[in-house]
N, C-alpha and C positions, 0 to 999 in steps of 0.2 A: 811477429815475425818481422824481426831487424837483421840488415847482411849491407856489408861496407863495402862496395864496389873498389880494388882499382881498375879504370878503363884502359891504361894504357899495356898491364897485365892479364885483363881477363881475357877484354876486345869488346868491339861491341855489340856480339850475340848474345854475349853472355852478361851485360848491363841490362839489356832486353827482356833477356830471362829475370830477369832478377823484379823489376818493374814491371813482368807481368804483362808486357805488350805483345810479345813472340809468340804466344799462343794462336791469334790470329793468322790464317794462312796467308791473307799480303803481307805479311810482317815476313812471316817463314822463310815464304815464298822468293822474298826480293833479298833477304839474306843470306838464299841456300843457291837460287842464282846468282847472286855476284860474289859467294865466295869472300866477298868485304874486300880484295882487294882491287884497289883502282878507283876514280872521282864518278863512275858513274853508277856503281853498286853501291857504296857508299851513302850517295846521293839518295837514291831509292831505298834505301834504305831506312835513314835516318826522315824520309819525306813519310816513310808510312808509319815509325813511331812517331812522328809529329800528330798525324791525321788521329792515331791511335790514342794519342793521350790526350786529342780535343774530348773524350769522352770521357767522364765525369771518373776520377781515377777511383780504386777503393782503397779504402782505408783501417789496416789493419790495428788493431789495439792493444796494448800492454798492460796486464795488469790486471784485468776480469772484465766483466763485458761490457761494452760501450757503454749499456745503461747507469752500470755502477760511475765511471771514467765521465759519462758526462756528469751524474751527481757530483763527484768527487769537484769538476771544476767551476762548475755553478755554483756552489757553496766556497769554494776559495773565492771565488770572484764578487760573492754576495758580502762576505768577512771582507776581503780588501775594501770595498766600497763604503764599508758602515765602519770599515775602523779612522780611513778617510774624513765620514764626516764629523767623527766626535773628535775628533783632531781641530778639524777646524770652527766648529764648534768651540772650544779653547781658545783657539785662535781670533775669532770674534769676541770672544770677553775679556782676553788682554786688551784688544782692541778698544773696548767698552772704559775699560773702571783702567787699565795699565797698571793691573798688580802684578809684583815677580811674581808672586808662587804660582799663580794663572798662567805664567808665558813658562813655568817651567812643567804645571804640567801637560802642558801641548807640545814639549819638546819632549818630555820622558816616555809620555802616550805616541808617542810618532816613532820614537826608540823600540817603542813597546811591541806596536802592531804593523804598522803598515814599513816600515822600514823593514824588518822582515822578510814581509811579503814581496815588496819590490828586488829584495834579494835573492832571491828565493826565484822569481822569475829572474831576471838578469841571469844572477853566476847560473842555476841553472842548467840553463839552454845553452852555457860555452864548455866544449868537449875539453877546454884544457886545464878546466880549476877540479882539483883533486876534490874528493864528493868530502871530504874532512875541511879540508879548506871551508867550502860552505857552509856544513856543521860550523864550523868555530865561526863566519863572517856572521849568521843569522841567531847566532846565542851570543854572541858578543854583545850583536845591537839589544837584543830584550836582555840583557842584565843593564847594559847600559840604562834602558829605561826604567827598570824597576827600584835602581838607583834611586834615579833622578826623584820618580817619586815616592819614594822613601825619604829622599832627601824633602822633598817640600811637606810631608803628609811630620814627619821627626819638628820639624824645623818651625811652621808657623802655628 
């Protein structure tokens, strides 16, 4: 369950309900007793909420069961590490031989696998960037990587 909260418009009690900490009697009582006006009531409510937030937070998962989401994240991270290792091996090969095609293969491999993954990680967490721009950036990186690899294959 995902919700966006505008604190000035909806108030402190609504924000507490959204994070799930209003359910405890201490927080509900301090907010109800204070009515939220005045500094004493706000401090009591904030202190109660802060105390409640020290308890491990409950996580809501979107997109499936927590096991499926964990498996997807683990698979993504393993693929990212493997892509970086393969790219690094190409760079090591270039350093040993100083052969330009191996350097181009390293660049192509980076643009084909790790770069789109980094783009997905970085750009996917910025809400201001539309999904179409995110997809375009990752697709262009993959296309550039494939073109570099094909250039190496057909010119050497």
